[in-house]
C-alpha positions as CSV (number, residue, x, y, z in Angstrom):
1,M,-69.8,-26.8,9.0
2,L,-67.9,-24.2,6.6
3,Q,-65.1,-25.5,4.9
4,N,-64.0,-23.9,1.9
5,L,-63.8,-20.1,2.2
6,N,-62.7,-17.5,-0.5
7,L,-61.9,-14.4,0.8
8,A,-60.0,-13.0,-2.8
9,N,-60.4,-9.5,-3.9
10,N,-61.4,-8.0,-0.8
11,F,-58.6,-5.6,0.1
12,L,-57.6,-7.1,3.4
13,A,-54.9,-5.9,5.1
14,S,-54.9,-8.2,8.5
15,L,-56.8,-11.3,9.4
16,D,-57.6,-12.7,12.6
17,Y,-57.4,-16.1,12.5
18,T,-59.7,-16.8,15.6
19,L,-62.6,-15.6,13.4
20,L,-61.9,-18.5,11.1
21,P,-64.2,-21.7,11.4
22,K,-62.0,-24.1,13.3
23,G,-63.0,-27.3,10.4
24,L,-62.1,-24.9,7.4
25,H,-59.8,-27.1,4.9
26,Y,-59.5,-24.7,2.1
27,L,-59.0,-20.7,2.2
28,S,-58.3,-18.4,-0.5
29,L,-56.6,-15.2,0.2
30,E,-55.2,-13.8,-3.6
31,N,-55.4,-10.5,-4.4
32,N,-55.8,-8.4,-1.3
33,S,-53.4,-6.1,1.0
34,L,-51.9,-8.5,3.3
35,E,-48.2,-7.7,3.7
36,H,-47.1,-10.3,6.1
37,F,-47.9,-14.1,6.1
38,P,-50.2,-15.7,8.1
39,I,-48.3,-17.8,10.3
40,D,-51.2,-18.0,13.2
41,I,-53.3,-19.3,10.4
42,A,-50.8,-22.0,9.4
43,N,-50.4,-23.1,13.1
44,N,-54.0,-23.3,14.0
45,L,-55.9,-24.4,11.3
46,N,-56.1,-27.9,9.6
47,L,-55.9,-26.6,6.3
48,S,-55.5,-29.0,2.9
49,G,-55.2,-25.7,0.8
50,I,-54.3,-22.1,1.0
51,R,-53.7,-19.4,-2.1
52,L,-51.8,-16.6,-1.3
53,S,-50.4,-15.0,-4.7
54,G,-51.4,-11.1,-5.3
55,N,-50.5,-9.9,-2.4
56,P,-47.9,-7.1,-1.3
57,W,-45.7,-9.3,0.8
58,A,-43.0,-7.2,2.5
59,C,-40.8,-10.6,3.0
60,E,-39.5,-9.1,6.4
61,C,-38.4,-11.2,9.4
62,Q,-41.4,-11.6,11.2
63,D,-42.2,-14.0,8.1
64,Y,-39.2,-16.0,8.9
65,D,-41.3,-18.9,10.8
66,F,-44.0,-18.9,8.1
67,R,-41.6,-19.3,5.4
68,Q,-40.0,-22.5,7.2
69,W,-43.8,-23.8,7.7
70,A,-44.2,-23.2,4.1
71,E,-40.8,-25.2,3.3
72,G,-42.5,-28.5,4.9
73,H,-45.9,-27.9,3.3
74,E,-45.1,-26.6,-0.2
75,N,-48.0,-28.8,-1.6
76,I,-50.9,-27.1,0.5
77,I,-49.8,-23.6,-0.9
78,M,-51.5,-23.9,-4.0
79,D,-50.1,-21.2,-6.0
80,A,-46.4,-21.3,-4.0
81,K,-44.8,-20.8,-7.8
82,T,-46.4,-17.3,-8.3
83,V,-46.1,-15.8,-4.2
84,R,-43.3,-13.1,-4.5
85,C,-42.4,-10.2,-2.5
86,S,-43.7,-6.6,-3.3
87,D,-41.6,-4.6,-5.6
88,G,-41.6,-2.1,-2.6
89,S,-39.8,-4.8,-0.4
90,S,-35.9,-4.5,0.3
91,R,-33.5,-4.5,-2.5
92,L,-32.5,-8.2,-1.6
93,V,-35.8,-9.7,-2.0
94,A,-37.9,-7.6,-4.3
95,S,-39.9,-9.9,-6.7
96,K,-38.3,-12.5,-5.7
97,L,-40.4,-16.2,-5.2
98,F,-41.0,-16.5,-1.3
99,L,-40.3,-20.1,-1.1
100,D,-36.8,-19.1,-3.0
101,L,-35.5,-17.0,-0.1
102,E,-32.9,-17.9,2.2
103,Q,-32.6,-16.6,5.7
104,K,-29.8,-14.2,5.1
105,E,-32.2,-12.5,2.5
106,L,-35.1,-12.8,4.4
107,C,-33.6,-11.5,7.8
108,P,-30.3,-10.1,7.2
109,S,-30.3,-8.8,10.6
110,K,-30.2,-12.2,12.5
111,V,-27.6,-13.4,10.1
112,A,-25.5,-9.9,11.1
113,G,-26.5,-11.0,14.9
114,F,-25.0,-14.0,15.2
115,V,-21.8,-12.8,13.1
116,T,-21.7,-10.1,15.8
117,Y,-22.3,-11.9,18.9
118,G,-22.9,-15.6,18.0
119,V,-19.3,-16.1,16.4
120,P,-17.2,-14.4,19.5
121,V,-19.1,-16.4,22.1
122,L,-18.7,-19.7,19.9
123,G,-14.7,-18.8,19.7
124,V,-14.9,-18.4,23.6
125,L,-16.5,-21.4,24.4
126,A,-14.3,-23.2,22.1
127,L,-11.2,-21.6,23.5
128,C,-12.4,-22.5,27.2
129,L,-13.1,-26.3,25.9
130,A,-9.9,-26.3,24.3
131,V,-8.0,-25.2,27.7
132,A,-10.2,-27.7,29.7
133,M,-8.9,-30.5,27.6
134,V,-5.2,-29.5,28.0
135,C,-5.7,-28.9,31.7
136,L,-7.2,-32.3,31.8
137,K,-4.4,-33.9,29.6
138,F,-1.4,-32.3,31.5
139,E,-3.0,-31.7,35.0
140,R,-0.1,-33.4,36.3
141,R,2.7,-31.4,34.4
142,I,0.8,-28.2,35.4
143,K,0.3,-28.7,39.1
144,I,4.1,-29.3,39.2
145,W,4.8,-26.0,37.2
146,L,2.7,-24.2,39.1
147,Y,4.2,-25.9,42.4
148,A,7.7,-25.0,41.2
149,H,6.6,-21.4,40.8
150,G,5.6,-20.7,44.2
151,L,1.7,-20.9,43.7
152,R,1.4,-22.6,47.1
153,W,-2.2,-23.4,46.5
154,V,-1.1,-26.6,44.9
155,K,-0.2,-28.6,47.6
156,E,2.4,-31.3,47.7
157,Y,-0.3,-34.2,47.7
158,D,-1.4,-32.7,44.5
159,L,1.2,-33.9,43.0
160,D,1.8,-37.1,44.6
161,S,-1.9,-38.5,44.0
162,D,-1.0,-40.8,41.1
163,E,1.8,-43.0,42.7
164,T,1.2,-46.3,43.9
165,F,3.6,-46.1,46.8
166,D,4.2,-43.5,49.9
167,V,8.1,-44.8,50.0
168,F,10.7,-46.3,47.9
169,L,13.1,-47.8,50.3
170,S,16.7,-47.6,49.0
171,F,19.4,-49.6,50.4
172,S,22.4,-51.7,49.9
173,S,21.7,-55.6,49.9
174,K,24.6,-55.9,52.4
175,D,22.2,-53.9,54.8
176,S,18.8,-55.6,53.8
177,E,18.3,-57.6,57.1
178,W,18.7,-54.6,59.2
179,A,16.5,-52.5,56.7
180,Y,14.0,-55.0,56.8
181,A,14.0,-55.3,60.7
182,N,14.2,-51.4,61.5
183,L,13.0,-49.2,58.9
184,L,10.6,-51.0,56.9
185,A,9.0,-52.7,59.8
186,G,8.5,-49.2,61.3
187,L,7.2,-47.6,58.0
188,E,4.8,-50.0,57.5
189,E,3.3,-50.2,61.2
190,A,3.1,-46.5,61.1
191,G,0.7,-47.1,57.9
192,F,3.0,-46.3,55.0
193,S,3.1,-48.6,51.9
194,V,6.9,-49.1,51.0
195,C,8.1,-50.4,47.7
196,T,11.0,-52.4,48.0
197,Y,13.2,-54.4,45.0
198,E,12.9,-57.9,46.5
199,R,8.9,-58.0,46.9
200,N,8.0,-55.6,44.2
201,F,9.4,-56.4,41.1
202,K,9.7,-59.6,39.0
203,G,13.2,-60.8,37.5
204,G,14.1,-60.3,33.7
205,F,14.4,-56.6,33.5
206,L,17.3,-54.7,33.3
207,L,18.1,-52.9,37.1
208,Q,18.5,-49.3,36.1
209,D,14.9,-49.6,34.4
210,I,14.0,-50.8,37.6
211,I,15.6,-48.2,39.6
212,E,13.5,-45.8,37.4
213,E,10.3,-47.5,37.8
214,A,10.7,-47.9,41.5
215,V,11.5,-44.1,42.0
216,A,8.2,-43.0,39.7
217,C,5.9,-44.8,41.5
218,S,6.8,-43.8,45.1
219,R,6.2,-40.5,46.6
220,R,9.3,-40.0,48.3
221,T,12.5,-42.1,48.0
222,L,14.1,-43.2,51.6
223,L,18.0,-43.7,50.9
224,L,19.7,-45.8,53.9
225,L,23.2,-44.1,53.6
226,T,25.9,-46.8,55.0
227,Q,29.0,-47.2,53.6
228,N,27.9,-50.2,51.6
229,F,25.4,-47.8,49.8
230,V,28.6,-45.4,49.0
231,E,30.4,-48.4,47.7
232,S,27.7,-49.6,45.6
233,E,27.5,-48.6,42.1
234,W,23.7,-49.1,41.6
235,C,22.7,-47.4,44.9
236,R,25.0,-44.4,43.9
237,W,22.7,-44.7,40.8
238,E,19.5,-44.4,43.0
239,F,20.3,-41.4,44.5
240,R,21.1,-39.8,41.1
241,V,17.7,-40.6,39.6
242,A,15.9,-40.0,42.7
243,H,17.7,-36.3,43.2
244,R,17.2,-35.9,39.7
245,R,13.1,-36.2,39.7
246,A,13.2,-33.8,43.1
247,L,14.9,-31.0,41.0
248,R,12.6,-31.6,38.0
249,D,9.2,-31.3,40.7
250,N,11.1,-28.9,42.6
251,V,9.5,-30.9,45.8
252,N,12.0,-32.6,48.3
253,R,10.8,-36.2,47.3
254,L,14.6,-37.7,48.5
255,V,14.8,-38.7,52.5
256,V,18.3,-39.5,53.7
257,V,18.6,-41.9,56.6
258,V,22.5,-42.0,58.1
259,R,22.6,-45.3,60.3
260,D,25.9,-45.0,61.4
261,N,28.3,-41.9,60.7
262,V,28.3,-40.0,57.2
263,P,30.3,-42.4,55.2
264,E,34.0,-41.3,53.7
265,N,34.8,-41.2,49.7
266,I,31.2,-40.5,49.0
267,D,30.8,-39.1,45.4
268,D,30.3,-35.3,44.5
269,D,26.7,-35.1,44.0
270,L,25.8,-37.2,47.2
271,S,28.6,-34.7,49.1
272,L,27.1,-31.6,47.9
273,Y,23.4,-32.8,48.7
274,M,24.6,-34.0,52.8
275,Q,26.0,-30.6,52.9
276,T,23.0,-28.4,51.6
277,T,20.2,-30.6,52.9
278,N,18.6,-31.8,56.3
279,Y,18.8,-35.5,56.8
280,L,18.1,-37.8,59.7
281,K,20.8,-39.8,61.7
282,W,19.4,-43.2,63.3
283,G,18.7,-43.0,67.1
284,E,18.7,-39.4,67.5
285,N,15.8,-37.9,69.4
286,N,12.5,-38.3,67.8
287,F,13.7,-40.0,64.9
288,W,10.3,-41.8,63.6
289,D,8.2,-38.5,64.4
290,K,11.0,-36.6,62.0
291,L,10.8,-39.3,59.5
292,K,7.1,-39.4,59.2
293,Y,7.2,-35.4,58.9
294,S,9.4,-35.9,56.0
295,L,7.2,-38.1,54.1
296,P,3.6,-37.9,52.4
297,K,0.7,-36.8,54.6
298,K,-1.7,-39.4,56.1
299,G,-4.9,-39.1,54.0
300,I,-4.0,-39.0,50.8
301,K,-6.2,-40.9,48.8
302,R,-4.1,-44.2,47.1
303,D,-5.5,-46.4,44.4
304,A,-5.3,-50.1,45.1
305,L,-1.6,-51.8,45.7
306,P,-0.8,-53.8,42.3
307,E,-0.5,-57.7,43.1
308,S,3.0,-57.5,43.2
309,A,2.7,-55.0,46.1
310,R,1.2,-57.6,48.4
311,V,3.1,-60.9,47.4
312,P,7.0,-61.0,48.3
313,I,8.6,-61.8,44.7
314,S,12.3,-63.2,44.4
315,I,14.0,-61.2,42.0
316,F,17.0,-62.0,39.4
317,Y,18.6,-59.3,37.6
318,K,19.5,-60.3,33.8
319,N,23.0,-59.4,33.5
320,N,23.3,-56.9,36.4
321,S,24.2,-57.6,40.0
322,R,23.5,-55.5,42.8
323,L,25.9,-55.2,45.7
């Protein structure tokens, strides 16, 4: 079987690798008229040695694949140090050693094409990725802003999906027995998860911090408005915190239930709210239907409640008292 083939000095301008023996180990192509490197020969023959010098190599884009192959098989090209591009090649590569060429010299059009098309595409992809990351990080704030500016395809339940409770029930401790027996029992019977101080917060925390947390972790704040409520400093603070959150999100998160009549001597903020917003009166027709309509809609996916939401806990306020 033919293993060594010397085709030097034959004025060859092209060579069909399919005509060469499969078992060829050595091939000499020196001093011919070949302009393009034989990548098919390199890929399809198991050569251990090849000579290529003395040809007018054009060193063009179509030779880039052979340039990549030659870099990893320099030991096979026996005259690699003398294989040069022809003087008739482009000014960038004329007379240069083939193995010294870089991609931008061998194929400047590919580099230019990448700069023209690839860089802008990468820039757009990077921008899209950055926007996606910002949207993920600030998803809730974005939804609140969109909802607040009238883009109603953002629903209220999109803004409420992260809260633990449906309702924070706010009332004076002097009305606790009534609130538990009537409002709390009715809400939980209807399937709402309800947050109250006495069973959902442990002692040892400042009351103002507990109020902020109770409002923040609930989708709605339900105020039981009585004379006892308006006389309690902390109850008035609960209203201000809940009202501030509703104004910030532009979502009606505050629901007021008047047990008897609207109390006298309510402060200015609460008085203005009562004059500009609908409220419910205990015992009015269809009270529970109206209340349920004001609360988060059923079917909102809720995270599991924390242990403190399921186990009644006694609460003691450090340096604070709640009337």
